[in-house]
LUMGUBA-812048 format. One record per residue (C-alpha): residue number from 1; residue in one letter; x, y, z. Coordinates in steps of 0.05 Angstrom, whole numbers. Layout:
# LUMGUBA-812048
+------+--------+--------+--------+--------+
! tinu ! vextor !     c1 !     c2 !     c3 !
+------+--------+--------+--------+--------+
!  NUM !      a !      X !      Y !      Z !
...
+------+--------+--------+--------+--------+
***
This chain:
# LUMGUBA-812048
+------+--------+--------+--------+--------+
! tinu ! vextor !     c1 !     c2 !     c3 !
+------+--------+--------+--------+--------+
!    1 !      x !  -2582 !   1245 !    917 !
!    2 !      x !  -2588 !   1212 !    983 !
!    3 !      x !  -2626 !   1155 !    950 !
!    4 !      x !  -2578 !   1148 !    892 !
!    5 !      x !  -2515 !   1146 !    942 !
!    6 !      x !  -2554 !   1091 !    983 !
!    7 !      x !  -2571 !   1055 !    918 !
!    8 !      x !  -2496 !   1054 !    897 !
!    9 !      x !  -2475 !   1025 !    965 !
!   10 !      x !  -2524 !    974 !    959 !
!   11 !      x !  -2506 !    959 !    887 !
!   12 !      x !  -2431 !    951 !    913 !
!   13 !      x !  -2455 !    904 !    967 !
!   14 !      x !  -2496 !    861 !    919 !
!   15 !      x !  -2434 !    856 !    869 !
!   16 !      x !  -2390 !    830 !    931 !
!   17 !      x !  -2440 !    777 !    948 !
!   18 !      x !  -2450 !    757 !    875 !
!   19 !      x !  -2377 !    758 !    852 !
!   20 !      x !  -2335 !    739 !    914 !
!   21 !      x !  -2380 !    694 !    951 !
!   22 !      x !  -2395 !    643 !    895 !
!   23 !      x !  -2320 !    641 !    878 !
!   24 !      x !  -2303 !    621 !    953 !
!   25 !      x !  -2359 !    562 !    946 !
!   26 !      x !  -2330 !    542 !    880 !
!   27 !      x !  -2261 !    536 !    909 !
!   28 !      x !  -2287 !    496 !    970 !
!   29 !      x !  -2328 !    454 !    918 !
!   30 !      x !  -2263 !    439 !    881 !
!   31 !      x !  -2228 !    421 !    940 !
!   32 !      x !  -2276 !    368 !    964 !
!   33 !      x !  -2290 !    340 !    891 !
!   34 !      x !  -2213 !    335 !    873 !
!   35 !      x !  -2179 !    329 !    939 !
!   36 !      x !  -2219 !    308 !   1002 !
!   37 !      x !  -2268 !    255 !    970 !
!   38 !      x !  -2210 !    218 !    930 !
!   39 !      x !  -2171 !    214 !    994 !
!   40 !      x !  -2229 !    189 !   1035 !
!   41 !      x !  -2244 !    136 !    981 !
!   42 !      x !  -2170 !    115 !    979 !
!   43 !      x !  -2183 !     89 !   1051 !
!   44 !      x !  -2217 !     29 !   1023 !
!   45 !      x !  -2184 !    -19 !    973 !
!   46 !      x !  -2227 !     16 !    914 !
!   47 !      x !  -2176 !    -16 !    865 !
!   48 !      x !  -2193 !    -84 !    880 !
!   49 !      x !  -2271 !    -70 !    887 !
!   50 !      x !  -2269 !    -39 !    821 !
!   51 !      x !  -2238 !   -103 !    789 !
!   52 !      x !  -2292 !   -145 !    819 !
!   53 !      x !  -2351 !    -96 !    823 !
!   54 !      x !  -2343 !    -39 !    771 !
!   55 !      x !  -2418 !    -21 !    770 !
!   56 !      x !  -2420 !    -14 !    841 !
!   57 !      x !  -2361 !     24 !    850 !
!   58 !      x !  -2374 !     78 !    798 !
!   59 !      x !  -2453 !     79 !    822 !
!   60 !      x !  -2420 !     91 !    892 !
!   61 !      x !  -2375 !    148 !    870 !
!   62 !      x !  -2429 !    183 !    836 !
!   63 !      x !  -2475 !    174 !    895 !
!   64 !      x !  -2421 !    205 !    940 !
!   65 !      x !  -2417 !    267 !    896 !
!   66 !      x !  -2494 !    274 !    890 !
!   67 !      x !  -2498 !    268 !    959 !
!   68 !      x !  -2445 !    326 !    975 !
!   69 !      x !  -2483 !    370 !    927 !
!   70 !      x !  -2550 !    355 !    950 !
!   71 !      x !  -2526 !    381 !   1020 !
!   72 !      x !  -2497 !    443 !    986 !
!   73 !      x !  -2565 !    458 !    948 !
!   74 !      x !  -2613 !    441 !   1002 !
!   75 !      x !  -2574 !    485 !   1056 !
!   76 !      x !  -2602 !    449 !   1118 !
!   77 !      x !  -2572 !    505 !   1166 !
!   78 !      x !  -2618 !    560 !   1128 !
!   79 !      x !  -2675 !    515 !   1130 !
!   80 !      x !  -2668 !    506 !   1202 !
!   81 !      x !  -2660 !    579 !   1211 !
!   82 !      x !  -2727 !    588 !   1180 !
!   83 !      x !  -2757 !    533 !   1227 !
!   84 !      x !  -2772 !    488 !   1165 !
!   85 !      x !  -2762 !    425 !   1208 !
!   86 !      x !  -2809 !    380 !   1168 !
!   87 !      x !  -2771 !    392 !   1104 !
!   88 !      x !  -2701 !    379 !   1137 !
!   89 !      x !  -2731 !    312 !   1161 !
!   90 !      x !  -2763 !    293 !   1096 !
!   91 !      x !  -2688 !    310 !   1064 !
!   92 !      x !  -2652 !    270 !   1114 !
!   93 !      x !  -2699 !    211 !   1110 !
!   94 !      x !  -2699 !    209 !   1036 !
!   95 !      x !  -2620 !    212 !   1036 !
!   96 !      x !  -2614 !    157 !   1089 !
!   97 !      x !  -2667 !    112 !   1051 !
!   98 !      x !  -2626 !    121 !    984 !
!   99 !      x !  -2562 !    104 !   1023 !
!  100 !      x !  -2592 !     40 !   1053 !
!  101 !      x !  -2616 !     21 !    981 !
!  102 !      x !  -2539 !     28 !    966 !
!  103 !      x !  -2521 !    -22 !   1019 !
!  104 !      x !  -2562 !    -73 !    985 !
!  105 !      x !  -2528 !    -66 !    917 !
!  106 !      x !  -2520 !   -136 !    888 !
!  107 !      x !  -2453 !   -164 !    894 !
!  108 !      x !  -2425 !   -223 !    853 !
!  109 !      x !  -2422 !   -290 !    889 !
!  110 !      x !  -2352 !   -306 !    865 !
!  111 !      x !  -2296 !   -254 !    876 !
!  112 !      x !  -2225 !   -248 !    877 !
!  113 !      x !  -2225 !   -228 !    950 !
!  114 !      x !  -2230 !   -296 !    990 !
!  115 !      x !  -2279 !   -271 !   1038 !
!  116 !      x !  -2353 !   -302 !   1051 !
!  117 !      x !  -2409 !   -263 !   1011 !
!  118 !      x !  -2442 !   -243 !   1076 !
!  119 !      x !  -2380 !   -214 !   1106 !
!  120 !      x !  -2371 !   -177 !   1037 !
!  121 !      x !  -2440 !   -153 !   1041 !
!  122 !      x !  -2434 !   -125 !   1116 !
!  123 !      x !  -2365 !    -96 !   1099 !
!  124 !      x !  -2396 !    -53 !   1040 !
!  125 !      x !  -2455 !    -35 !   1082 !
!  126 !      x !  -2409 !     -7 !   1136 !
!  127 !      x !  -2368 !     26 !   1078 !
!  128 !      x !  -2430 !     58 !   1048 !
!  129 !      x !  -2455 !     85 !   1112 !
!  130 !      x !  -2380 !    112 !   1136 !
!  131 !      x !  -2377 !    149 !   1075 !
!  132 !      x !  -2449 !    174 !   1083 !
!  133 !      x !  -2433 !    201 !   1151 !
!  134 !      x !  -2365 !    233 !   1132 !
!  135 !      x !  -2397 !    267 !   1068 !
!  136 !      x !  -2458 !    290 !   1110 !
!  137 !      x !  -2413 !    315 !   1165 !
!  138 !      x !  -2371 !    357 !   1115 !
!  139 !      x !  -2430 !    381 !   1073 !
!  140 !      x !  -2464 !    407 !   1139 !
!  141 !      x !  -2402 !    436 !   1166 !
!  142 !      x !  -2388 !    476 !   1098 !
!  143 !      x !  -2460 !    501 !   1098 !
!  144 !      x !  -2461 !    519 !   1173 !
!  145 !      x !  -2398 !    557 !   1164 !
!  146 !      x !  -2424 !    598 !   1099 !
!  147 !      x !  -2494 !    611 !   1133 !
!  148 !      x !  -2456 !    638 !   1194 !
!  149 !      x !  -2417 !    680 !   1145 !
!  150 !      x !  -2482 !    707 !   1109 !
!  151 !      x !  -2509 !    719 !   1176 !
!  152 !      x !  -2452 !    759 !   1197 !
!  153 !      x !  -2454 !    802 !   1134 !
!  154 !      x !  -2533 !    810 !   1140 !
!  155 !      x !  -2516 !    837 !   1212 !
!  156 !      x !  -2464 !    885 !   1188 !
!  157 !      x !  -2508 !    913 !   1134 !
!  158 !      x !  -2565 !    920 !   1181 !
!  159 !      x !  -2518 !    954 !   1233 !
!  160 !      x !  -2491 !    999 !   1179 !
!  161 !      x !  -2563 !   1019 !   1154 !
!  162 !      x !  -2582 !   1031 !   1224 !
!  163 !      x !  -2522 !   1080 !   1230 !
!  164 !      x !  -2536 !   1113 !   1169 !
!  165 !      x !  -2608 !   1127 !   1192 !
!  166 !      x !  -2583 !   1150 !   1255 !
!  167 !      x !  -2535 !   1199 !   1223 !
!  168 !      x !  -2591 !   1227 !   1178 !
!  169 !      x !  -2636 !   1234 !   1241 !
!  170 !      x !  -2580 !   1275 !   1277 !
!  171 !      x !  -2569 !   1320 !   1217 !
!  172 !      x !  -2644 !   1333 !   1209 !
!  173 !      x !  -2646 !   1357 !   1279 !
!  174 !      x !  -2582 !   1398 !   1278 !
!  175 !      x !  -2598 !   1442 !   1214 !
!  176 !      x !  -2662 !   1466 !   1237 !
!  177 !      x !  -2636 !   1483 !   1300 !
!  178 !      x !  -2578 !   1523 !   1267 !
!  179 !      x !  -2630 !   1557 !   1216 !
!  180 !      x !  -2668 !   1580 !   1273 !
!  181 !      x !  -2616 !   1615 !   1308 !
!  182 !      x !  -2588 !   1646 !   1242 !
!  183 !      x !  -2656 !   1671 !   1224 !
!  184 !      x !  -2652 !   1703 !   1291 !
!  185 !      x !  -2595 !   1740 !   1273 !
!  186 !      x !  -2622 !   1765 !   1204 !
!  187 !      x !  -2685 !   1789 !   1240 !
!  188 !      x !  -2645 !   1829 !   1289 !
!  189 !      x !  -2610 !   1862 !   1233 !
!  190 !      x !  -2671 !   1873 !   1195 !
!  191 !      x !  -2708 !   1907 !   1256 !
!  192 !      x !  -2650 !   1950 !   1271 !
!  193 !      x !  -2644 !   1969 !   1199 !
!  194 !      x !  -2569 !   1952 !   1195 !
!  195 !      x !  -2527 !   1976 !   1136 !
!  196 !      x !  -2499 !   1905 !   1140 !
!  197 !      x !  -2570 !   1873 !   1123 !
!  198 !      x !  -2552 !   1862 !   1054 !
!  199 !      x !  -2485 !   1828 !   1065 !
!  200 !      x !  -2515 !   1787 !   1116 !
!  201 !      x !  -2569 !   1762 !   1073 !
!  202 !      x !  -2515 !   1741 !   1021 !
!  203 !      x !  -2473 !   1707 !   1070 !
!  204 !      x !  -2537 !   1672 !   1092 !
!  205 !      x !  -2557 !   1648 !   1019 !
!  206 !      x !  -2479 !   1618 !   1015 !
!  207 !      x !  -2492 !   1582 !   1078 !
!  208 !      x !  -2556 !   1551 !   1052 !
!  209 !      x !  -2528 !   1532 !    989 !
!  210 !      x !  -2473 !   1495 !   1027 !
!  211 !      x !  -2519 !   1454 !   1070 !
!  212 !      x !  -2563 !   1443 !   1011 !
!  213 !      x !  -2512 !   1412 !    972 !
!  214 !      x !  -2475 !   1374 !   1028 !
!  215 !      x !  -2538 !   1349 !   1060 !
!  216 !      x !  -2532 !   1277 !   1033 !
!  217 !      x !  -2452 !   1278 !   1031 !
!  218 !      x !  -2415 !   1234 !   1075 !
!  219 !      x !  -2353 !   1274 !   1076 !
!  220 !      x !  -2324 !   1337 !   1046 !
!  221 !      x !  -2258 !   1373 !   1042 !
!  222 !      x !  -2241 !   1405 !   1111 !
!  223 !      x !  -2225 !   1471 !   1069 !
!  224 !      x !  -2296 !   1474 !   1047 !
!  225 !      x !  -2321 !   1464 !   1122 !
!  226 !      x !  -2273 !   1516 !   1141 !
!  227 !      x !  -2303 !   1565 !   1093 !
!  228 !      x !  -2367 !   1547 !   1113 !
!  229 !      x !  -2353 !   1564 !   1190 !
!  230 !      x !  -2321 !   1629 !   1168 !
!  231 !      x !  -2377 !   1651 !   1133 !
!  232 !      x !  -2421 !   1635 !   1195 !
!  233 !      x !  -2372 !   1674 !   1239 !
!  234 !      x !  -2376 !   1736 !   1193 !
!  235 !      x !  -2452 !   1734 !   1192 !
!  236 !      x !  -2452 !   1728 !   1265 !
!  237 !      x !  -2405 !   1787 !   1272 !
!  238 !      x !  -2449 !   1831 !   1232 !
!  239 !      x !  -2495 !   1835 !   1293 !
!  240 !      x !  -2446 !   1845 !   1346 !
!  241 !      x !  -2421 !   1909 !   1373 !
!  242 !      x !  -2354 !   1928 !   1403 !
!  243 !      x !  -2363 !   1890 !   1465 !
!  244 !      x !  -2358 !   1824 !   1435 !
!  245 !      x !  -2290 !   1806 !   1411 !
!  246 !      x !  -2287 !   1746 !   1360 !
!  247 !      x !  -2222 !   1707 !   1350 !
!  248 !      x !  -2222 !   1651 !   1293 !
!  249 !      x !  -2159 !   1619 !   1280 !
!  250 !      x !  -2149 !   1563 !   1228 !
!  251 !      x !  -2090 !   1522 !   1201 !
!  252 !      x !  -2085 !   1468 !   1154 !
!  253 !      x !  -2024 !   1424 !   1137 !
!  254 !      x !  -2068 !   1376 !   1095 !
!  255 !      x !  -2121 !   1408 !   1049 !
!  256 !      x !  -2144 !   1344 !   1024 !
!  257 !      x !  -2168 !   1315 !   1086 !
!  258 !      x !  -2240 !   1303 !   1091 !
!  259 !      x !  -2290 !   1306 !   1146 !
!  260 !      x !  -2366 !   1295 !   1155 !
!  261 !      x !  -2399 !   1362 !   1138 !
!  262 !      x !  -2432 !   1406 !   1192 !
!  263 !      x !  -2394 !   1367 !   1249 !
!  264 !      x !  -2368 !   1431 !   1280 !
!  265 !      x !  -2421 !   1484 !   1270 !
!  266 !      x !  -2459 !   1466 !   1330 !
!  267 !      x !  -2401 !   1483 !   1377 !
!  268 !      x !  -2390 !   1548 !   1339 !
!  269 !      x !  -2462 !   1565 !   1339 !
!  270 !      x !  -2471 !   1546 !   1413 !
!  271 !      x !  -2410 !   1595 !   1429 !
!  272 !      x !  -2449 !   1651 !   1398 !
!  273 !      x !  -2513 !   1636 !   1425 !
!  274 !      x !  -2492 !   1638 !   1499 !
!  275 !      x !  -2427 !   1678 !   1490 !
!  276 !      x !  -2445 !   1743 !   1466 !
!  277 !      x !  -2470 !   1810 !   1498 !
!  278 !      x !  -2483 !   1879 !   1474 !
!  279 !      x !  -2470 !   1913 !   1540 !
!  280 !      x !  -2408 !   1873 !   1572 !
!  281 !      x !  -2345 !   1857 !   1546 !
!  282 !      x !  -2334 !   1784 !   1529 !
!  283 !      x !  -2299 !   1740 !   1480 !
!  284 !      x !  -2303 !   1681 !   1435 !
!  285 !      x !  -2247 !   1639 !   1408 !
!  286 !      x !  -2251 !   1589 !   1354 !
!  287 !      x !  -2188 !   1549 !   1337 !
!  288 !      x !  -2186 !   1495 !   1280 !
!  289 !      x !  -2121 !   1458 !   1267 !
!  290 !      x !  -2107 !   1398 !   1222 !
!  291 !      x !  -2038 !   1367 !   1221 !
!  292 !      x !  -2010 !   1298 !   1219 !
!  293 !      x !  -2077 !   1267 !   1198 !
!  294 !      x !  -2114 !   1298 !   1266 !
!  295 !      x !  -2164 !   1350 !   1273 !
!  296 !      x !  -2161 !   1395 !   1334 !
!  297 !      x !  -2219 !   1441 !   1349 !
!  298 !      x !  -2224 !   1486 !   1406 !
!  299 !      x !  -2276 !   1535 !   1427 !
!  300 !      x !  -2278 !   1587 !   1487 !
!  301 !      x !  -2329 !   1630 !   1500 !
!  302 !      x !  -2351 !   1675 !   1559 !
!  303 !      x !  -2418 !   1652 !   1592 !
!  304 !      x !  -2463 !   1716 !   1582 !
!  305 !      x !  -2530 !   1672 !   1591 !
!  306 !      x !  -2544 !   1608 !   1623 !
!  307 !      x !  -2576 !   1548 !   1590 !
!  308 !      x !  -2647 !   1525 !   1609 !
!  309 !      x !  -2637 !   1469 !   1652 !
!  310 !      x !  -2585 !   1429 !   1671 !
!  311 !      x !  -2578 !   1382 !   1610 !
!  312 !      x !  -2532 !   1393 !   1548 !
!  313 !      x !  -2562 !   1426 !   1489 !
!  314 !      x !  -2596 !   1381 !   1437 !
!  315 !      x !  -2539 !   1400 !   1383 !
!  316 !      x !  -2477 !   1379 !   1422 !
!  317 !      x !  -2509 !   1315 !   1448 !
!  318 !      x !  -2530 !   1296 !   1375 !
!  319 !      x !  -2458 !   1317 !   1349 !
!  320 !      x !  -2427 !   1271 !   1407 !
!  321 !      x !  -2472 !   1214 !   1377 !
!  322 !      x !  -2451 !   1226 !   1303 !
!  323 !      x !  -2380 !   1221 !   1328 !
!  324 !      x !  -2387 !   1156 !   1362 !
!  325 !      x !  -2418 !   1129 !   1294 !
!  326 !      x !  -2365 !   1159 !   1249 !
!  327 !      x !  -2301 !   1157 !   1292 !
!  328 !      x !  -2311 !   1105 !   1342 !
!  329 !      x !  -2253 !   1102 !   1391 !
!  330 !      x !  -2220 !   1155 !   1346 !
!  331 !      x !  -2243 !   1222 !   1379 !
!  332 !      x !  -2245 !   1252 !   1445 !
!  333 !      x !  -2298 !   1307 !   1463 !
!  334 !      x !  -2290 !   1351 !   1526 !
!  335 !      x !  -2338 !   1405 !   1544 !
!  336 !      x !  -2326 !   1437 !   1610 !
!  337 !      x !  -2355 !   1500 !   1647 !
!  338 !      x !  -2310 !   1540 !   1689 !
!  339 !      x !  -2350 !   1579 !   1737 !
!  340 !      x !  -2295 !   1622 !   1765 !
!  341 !      x !  -2274 !   1650 !   1698 !
!  342 !      x !  -2347 !   1648 !   1675 !
!  343 !      x !  -2324 !   1611 !   1610 !
!  344 !      x !  -2348 !   1550 !   1568 !
!  345 !      x !  -2294 !   1507 !   1535 !
!  346 !      x !  -2299 !   1457 !   1483 !
!  347 !      x !  -2244 !   1410 !   1460 !
!  348 !      x !  -2249 !   1363 !   1401 !
!  349 !      x !  -2198 !   1314 !   1372 !
!  350 !      x !  -2210 !   1272 !   1317 !
!  351 !      x !  -2161 !   1223 !   1287 !
!  352 !      x !  -2180 !   1227 !   1212 !
!  353 !      x !  -2128 !   1178 !   1182 !
+------+--------+--------+--------+--------+
***
């Protein structure tokens, strides 16, 4: 399924490059051929030249258009990026040679223009090279712009692929961690021969089904994610006694809002892992509110056991990285430990829209 979705994204990108990009280049080519080049040609007395030298004028205009499309076809900036300097020198040398040959185009000795023949040849030579420089500059500028545009698109696509790979990696790290702790819960129920064991396995199968179906999904309905968390909370409650009080609150104003799957479960799992006791009174609070396009998520749990080491858990750090990739500059995540009250609190706010 993941490969299929990635293929669909690549096909969309390819369609964009195939349809939109050539349309832009077509507009630029039409602008040059129908507007810019005719205006440049009008800088010289082309009408008088045509009367006296029609063959030269037609040949010159055709050469100008061929020169422009040669630059567009060869794509010198791309060759430069690939370090094909020899090919670039060869192309420029050939174009300059043809241009020099154009300056030696035979001119009629008699003309309506009362100027010496040598001066007319000099004027024609200067005009040909002037047009060569103008068209070369415009053609190269267009190709440089398009090459920068292509490089930018390629960089964005590479960054998107990198982000998708990182998200997949973080999911792969979170799920085994979650499964390991849930299996511990089931094991505890089995060895104590609890009457809730069958119900626990049903809930666990529902959780596994949810994880399997949404492993490659980018976003799901917030209602489905809440139901997933509720099933997990109920599964955990099966192994707890009266010393642990669990408060689960949820409120949704917009059920159609979508969020990344399994983005919240790590914080919930963390609260049960470190905030429960079978011999001391403790409380776990989980609150999820969705309103005005904003997700407000809160957890608070008594600290009944300490984490090993001073670093944050892998699960929380992975979630933070996922959030940075999915909601850059659109989320705040605060985790704090209150030593006096012996509580650990999590506050997460996401701007979903």
